[in-house]
C-alpha positions in Angstrom: -58.7 -26.9 6.9 -60.2 -25.5 3.7 -63.1 -24.0 5.5 -60.8 -22.3 8.0 -58.6 -21.0 5.2 -61.6 -19.6 3.4 -62.7 -17.7 6.6 -59.2 -16.4 7.1 -59.1 -15.0 3.6 -62.5 -13.3 3.9 -62.0 -11.7 7.3 -58.3 -11.0 7.0 -57.5 -7.3 6.7 -56.9 -5.9 3.3 -53.8 -4.1 4.6 -50.4 -5.5 3.7 -48.5 -4.0 6.6 -46.9 -6.0 9.4 -49.0 -6.8 12.5 -48.1 -7.4 16.1 -50.7 -10.2 16.3 -53.4 -8.2 18.0 -56.7 -8.8 16.2 -60.2 -8.6 17.7 -63.8 -7.9 16.5 -65.9 -5.4 18.3 -69.3 -3.8 17.9 -69.0 -0.4 16.3 -70.8 2.6 17.7 -70.8 6.3 17.0 -69.3 8.8 19.4 -72.8 10.1 20.4 -73.1 7.0 22.7 -69.7 7.7 24.4 -70.4 8.3 28.0 -66.8 9.2 29.1 -63.8 10.7 27.5 -63.3 13.6 25.1 -66.2 13.0 22.7 -65.6 16.2 20.6 -61.9 15.3 20.0 -62.9 11.8 18.9 -65.6 13.1 16.5 -63.3 15.8 15.0 -60.4 13.5 14.4 -59.3 10.1 13.1 -58.8 8.1 16.2 -61.0 5.4 17.9 -61.8 4.5 21.6 -61.1 0.9 22.6 -61.9 -1.1 25.8 -59.2 -1.4 28.6 -58.8 -5.1 27.8 -57.3 -4.3 24.4 -54.5 -2.3 26.1 -53.8 -5.1 28.6 -53.5 -7.6 25.8 -51.2 -5.5 23.7 -49.0 -4.9 26.7 -47.9 -8.5 26.4 -47.1 -8.2 22.7 -44.4 -6.4 20.8 -46.2 -3.4 19.4 -44.8 -0.3 17.6 -45.7 3.0 19.1 -47.6 5.1 18.4 -50.3 2.4 18.0 -51.9 2.1 14.6 -54.9 0.0 13.6 -56.7 -1.3 10.6 -60.5 -1.1 10.9 -62.4 -3.5 8.6 -66.1 -4.0 8.0 -66.6 -7.7 8.5 -69.8 -7.5 6.4 -68.0 -5.9 3.5 -64.3 -6.8 3.8 -63.3 -4.4 0.9 -64.3 -1.5 3.2 -61.4 -0.7 5.5 -59.4 2.2 6.8 -56.5 3.1 9.1 -56.4 5.1 12.3 -54.9 5.6 15.8 -56.3 5.2 19.3 -57.1 8.1 21.6 -58.3 6.3 24.8 -59.1 2.9 26.3 -62.3 3.7 28.1 -64.9 2.0 26.0 -67.2 -0.8 27.3 -66.2 -4.3 26.7 -66.8 -5.6 23.1 -67.5 -2.0 22.0 -65.4 0.4 19.8 -66.3 4.0 19.3 -65.7 5.4 15.8 -66.0 9.0 14.4 -69.1 9.5 12.3 -67.1 10.0 9.1 -65.4 6.7 9.6 -68.8 4.9 10.1 -69.9 6.3 6.7 -66.6 5.4 5.0 -66.9 1.8 6.2 -70.7 1.6 5.5 -71.4 0.7 9.1 -74.6 0.7 11.0 -74.8 0.9 14.8 -73.5 -2.2 16.6 -72.3 -3.8 13.4 -69.2 -5.9 13.7 -65.7 -4.6 12.8 -62.3 -6.2 13.1 -59.5 -4.2 14.7 -55.9 -5.2 13.8 -52.8 -3.6 15.2 -50.3 -2.8 12.4 -47.2 -0.7 11.7 -47.5 2.0 9.0 -44.7 3.8 7.1 -44.1 7.5 7.9 -45.6 9.9 5.4 -43.5 12.1 3.1 -46.2 13.3 0.7 -50.0 13.5 0.7 -52.4 14.9 -1.8 -55.9 15.9 -0.7 -58.9 17.5 -2.4 -61.9 19.3 -0.8 -65.3 18.4 -2.1 -66.6 21.9 -2.4 -65.3 25.4 -3.1 -66.3 26.6 0.3 -63.0 25.3 1.7 -61.1 27.7 -0.6 -62.9 30.7 0.8 -61.0 30.2 4.1 -58.2 32.8 4.5 -55.4 30.2 4.9 -56.6 26.7 3.9 -53.2 25.0 4.4 -52.9 26.3 7.9 -56.3 25.0 8.8 -55.4 21.6 7.3 -52.2 21.4 9.3 -54.1 22.2 12.5 -56.9 19.8 11.8 -54.6 16.9 10.8 -53.1 16.9 14.3 -56.2 15.0 15.4 -55.4 12.3 12.9 -52.8 9.5 13.2 -53.0 8.0 9.7 -54.2 8.8 6.2 -55.6 6.2 3.9 -55.7 6.6 0.1 -59.3 6.8 -1.1 -60.8 7.9 2.2 -63.0 11.0 2.6 -62.2 12.5 6.0 -64.1 15.4 7.7 -62.4 18.4 9.3 -64.1 21.1 11.4 -63.4 24.8 11.2 -65.4 27.7 12.4 -68.4 25.5 13.3 -68.6 24.1 9.8 -67.8 20.6 8.4 -65.5 20.2 5.3 -65.2 16.9 3.5 -61.7 16.2 2.2 -60.7 13.3 -0.1 -57.3 11.7 0.3 -56.1 11.3 -3.3 -52.6 9.8 -2.7 -50.0 9.2 0.0 -46.3 8.4 -0.3 -43.4 7.2 1.8 -39.7 8.0 1.4 -37.3 5.2 2.3 -33.8 5.5 3.6 -32.3 5.7 0.1 -34.5 8.7 -0.8 -36.9 6.8 -3.1 -40.5 7.9 -2.7 -43.2 5.2 -3.3 -46.9 5.4 -3.2 -48.5 3.7 -0.3 -52.0 2.5 0.7 -51.8 4.2 4.1 -49.2 6.3 6.0 -48.6 7.5 9.5 -48.7 11.3 10.0 -47.8 11.4 13.7 -44.8 13.7 14.6 -43.5 13.9 11.0 -42.9 16.5 8.3 -44.5 15.7 5.0 -45.4 17.7 1.9 -49.1 18.5 1.6 -50.6 19.1 -1.8 -54.0 20.7 -2.0 -55.8 19.9 -5.2 -58.6 22.1 -6.5 -62.2 20.9 -5.9 -64.0 19.1 -8.7 -65.1 21.5 -11.4 -63.2 24.4 -10.0 -60.5 24.5 -12.7 -63.2 24.4 -15.4 -65.0 27.2 -13.6 -61.8 29.3 -13.6 -61.3 28.6 -17.3 -64.8 29.7 -18.0 -64.5 32.9 -15.9 -61.2 33.6 -17.7 -62.8 33.2 -21.1 -65.7 35.4 -20.1 -63.3 38.1 -18.8 -61.3 38.0 -22.1 -64.6 38.4 -24.0 -65.6 41.3 -21.8 -62.2 42.9 -22.3 -62.4 42.5 -26.1 -65.9 44.0 -26.0 -64.8 47.0 -24.0 -61.9 47.5 -26.4 -64.2 47.4 -29.3 -66.6 49.9 -27.7 -63.7 52.1 -26.9 -62.5 52.0 -30.5 -66.0 52.9 -31.6 -66.1 55.8 -29.2 -62.7 57.0 -30.4 -64.0 56.8 -34.0 -67.1 58.8 -33.1 -64.9 61.4 -31.4 -62.7 61.6 -34.4 -65.7 62.0 -36.7 -67.1 64.7 -34.4 -63.8 66.5 -34.4 -63.6 66.4 -38.2 -67.1 67.6 -38.5 -66.3 70.5 -36.1 -63.3 71.4 -38.2 -65.4 71.3 -41.4 -68.0 73.5 -39.8 -65.4 75.9 -38.5 -63.8 76.1 -42.0 -67.1 76.8 -43.7 -67.4 80.3 -42.1 -64.7 82.9 -42.6 -64.1 86.6 -42.4 -63.7 88.9 -39.4 -66.0 90.7 -37.0 -66.6 94.4 -36.7 -68.0 96.6 -34.0 -71.3 98.4 -34.4 -69.7 101.8 -33.8 -67.1 101.2 -36.5 -64.1 101.1 -34.1 -61.3 98.6 -34.3 -61.5 95.4 -32.1 -58.8 95.1 -29.6 -56.8 91.8 -29.5 -58.6 90.7 -32.7 -56.1 87.9 -33.4 -57.0 86.1 -30.1 -60.8 86.0 -30.9 -60.9 85.5 -34.6 -60.7 82.0 -36.0 -58.8 82.1 -39.3 -60.5 80.2 -42.0 -59.6 79.4 -45.6 -59.2 82.1 -48.2 -62.4 83.5 -49.6 -63.5 82.0 -52.9 -62.7 83.9 -56.1 -66.3 84.4 -57.0 -68.1 87.6 -55.9 -70.6 85.6 -54.0 -69.4 84.1 -50.7 -71.6 81.5 -49.2 -71.2 78.8 -46.6 -72.0 76.0 -49.0 -72.0 76.7 -52.8 -72.8 73.9 -55.2 -73.4 73.7 -58.9 -77.1 73.4 -58.4 -77.6 76.6 -56.4 -74.9 78.8 -57.8 -77.0 80.3 -60.5 -79.9 80.9 -58.1 -77.6 82.7 -55.6 -76.2 84.8 -58.4 -79.6 85.8 -59.7 -80.8 86.6 -56.1 -77.7 88.7 -55.4 -78.2 90.7 -58.7 -81.8 91.4 -57.7 -80.9 92.5 -54.2 -78.0 94.7 -55.5 -80.6 97.0 -57.1 -82.4 97.5 -53.8 -79.5 97.5 -51.3 -76.2 98.3 -52.9 -73.7 96.3 -51.0 -71.1 93.6 -51.7 -71.3 90.1 -50.4 -68.7 89.0 -47.9 -68.7 92.2 -45.8 -71.3 93.6 -43.5 -71.0 97.3 -42.5 -73.1 98.7 -39.8 -73.7 102.5 -40.3 -75.6 105.1 -38.3 -79.2 105.8 -39.5 -79.7 108.8 -41.7 -82.9 110.9 -42.3 -83.4 110.9 -46.1 -86.8 112.4 -46.1 -87.1 116.1 -45.3 -89.9 117.3 -43.0 -92.4 119.3 -44.9 -93.7 122.4 -43.2 -97.4 122.8 -43.0 -98.7 125.8 -45.0 -102.0 125.9 -43.3 -103.9 124.4 -46.2 -106.2 121.5 -45.9 -104.1 119.4 -48.2 -101.5 118.7 -45.6 -101.7 115.1 -44.2 -102.2 115.8 -40.6 -102.2 112.7 -38.5 -103.2 114.3 -35.2 -105.2 117.5 -34.7 -107.0 119.3 -31.9 -106.3 121.3 -28.8 -105.0 120.1 -25.5 -107.0 120.3 -22.3 -106.0 120.4 -18.7 -107.5 118.1 -16.2 -107.5 120.8 -13.5 -109.2 124.2 -13.5 -107.5 126.8 -15.7 -106.3 130.0 -14.0 -107.8 133.0 -16.0 -105.5 135.9 -15.6 
C-alpha cells in the first residue's frame, strides 16, 4: 500500500481542479507526424489530438463540456499545463501536442505524458507579456491577441505560449490568471478556461522595454535642454551683433551732400540720425586720450595746406588758378612740343 501511495503521489497531476475520472498515459508526438486532421490549427493553438478510444471512454463518464485536460510530463511531474481537445483522430496510445507545448513540458518525441480530464473555472482576467518588442510593432496587438486566443481553450499561469501572425511567431508569457465567483470576488487561479467567455486582457510591456523608454525619455530631455542652451547662445550672439551694429551706426554722424551742390530730396528717409557732434573742433569716429593730441597736431598742419573745417566735406568745381602765359617767341619759353605737322597723303600745291 505504501508503494502504491508513493506512485500515486508522484504521477498524480499537480492540478487541484475536479476530475471526471478519465486519466490515461500516452506517447507524446509533435504535430509534424500528424497524418490526418487540421495540422496547422493544432500547431497554432493550444489544443491536443487524442485517439478515438478516449472519446468512447469519456462518453460513459460524467464530463463537463467543453472538455479540458491537464497534460503532465511523467518524467518530470512538476512540468504540466492545461489545454482542450480539437479532434479524436490520433493513433492508439498516441497524443499529438503543439510544438510550444512540447517545449513547455520538456518532452522528447514518444515520451510518456498523462492526460487527465478536469473542470477549469472561467477566466475573468489574464495578464500576458510578450518576450520581445517586435510584438508591439503590430498595428493593433490586442486585436491580434483576441483573434489568436480563439485557438486556445485554457491559459495556465507561468506558461509561454506561441501565437502566429503575418507568418511570424511571437512568444507570449502568461503572468497571471483570475476567476470571479458568483459573489463578485476575484481570485488568482493556476489555470482558467477561456472558451466562450469575456475576460479582461492586460498586456504587459516586454522585459526591458520600460527601462528603454525611460532612457529614451531622458535622452530626449537632455537633447531638448541642449537645444534650448544653443538657442540661448544664438540669441545672445544676435543681441551682441545688434548692439555692435548700433554702436557702429552711432559712431558715424552728419549728413550727405550732392556733388553738384543741390539739396537732396527726401533727405530724412535716407539719413540715419546719429548723436550730436562732439564739442571739440575735431570730429573723428573714435577719439581717445592717447590719439587726441596727435589728431589735433595733424589737423593744424593740414589746415595750412588745405583750409577747411573738420566735420564737413564740400565738393566744389575745379578752378584754373594759373594763368596761361603767352609765348613771346623767345627761346626762354618752356615749349613741351614743337615742330611742324605733316600729312600722310600728297599735298595739293595750288
